[in-house]
C-alpha positions, 0 to 999 in steps of 0.5 A: 620406249626400250619397254615397247621394243622401240615401237611407238605405241601411238602409231596406228599400225603399231598393234598389227605389228605387234599381233604379227610379231608375237607369234614369231616371238612366242616360238623363239623366246620359249626354245633352247635356242634363246635361252643361251642369251640368259644370262643371270641377275647381278650377284645370283650365282655368289648368293646361290653358291654361298647358300649351297656352301652353307648346306642348302638344298637348292630347288630351281624352280622354273615355268620353262617346258621341260621337253623344248627347254630342259637341255639348255637351262642345264647347260646356263647353270653349268655355264654360269656356275650355279650351284648343280650337285644333283643330292643338293640341288633340284631342278623344276621345270613344267612338264607341258606348255599347258600347264599355267605357270602359277598352277605349276609352281604351287603344285610343287608344294609336296616336292618342296617338302621332301627337300626340307622347308622352303626359307625363300624364294624369288620370283619376277612375275607377281602372279608368281610371287603371290601363288608361292605366298599363299602356298608357302606362307611360312617363308620369305618371298622375294619380288625380283623387280626387273623383267615381268609380264603385265599380268595384274594381281594383288599385291601381298604382305611381307613381301621383299623386292630386290633389283639384283643379288648384289652385297650392300 
């Protein structure tokens, strides 16, 4: 039931409720106001700190819209103690909500190549991880098996799946 927002999907009124709920949810979820509730995956901060300390250039590639969500995204990364050194980190956000996440993530190839060679990507959306896999076939791609949309995609080969960044 938790995955269905506690709603009984066999109830005749459920579809109407979901249709009415979606605009309310959409307007709020994709805004700075709700980003305060974001929390990192277990072990993610420690993992990125380790990579940063080893000299990796970190690219935070997100489908969040820059104009609506940049300030709180930066606040959250700082609050949660993700590395944010401007010479060794890059935050890449969508310039417009009109751009699909998949297209946005495919279009960053020139920017990523300016920072070095992509070693790995971590993504919780199946469509996006497949786009990254096709765009950067030489890299390792890790699917964060957490909350994701129901947009189907073809399964890829040589992809990895994790539930957290915790060691052991």
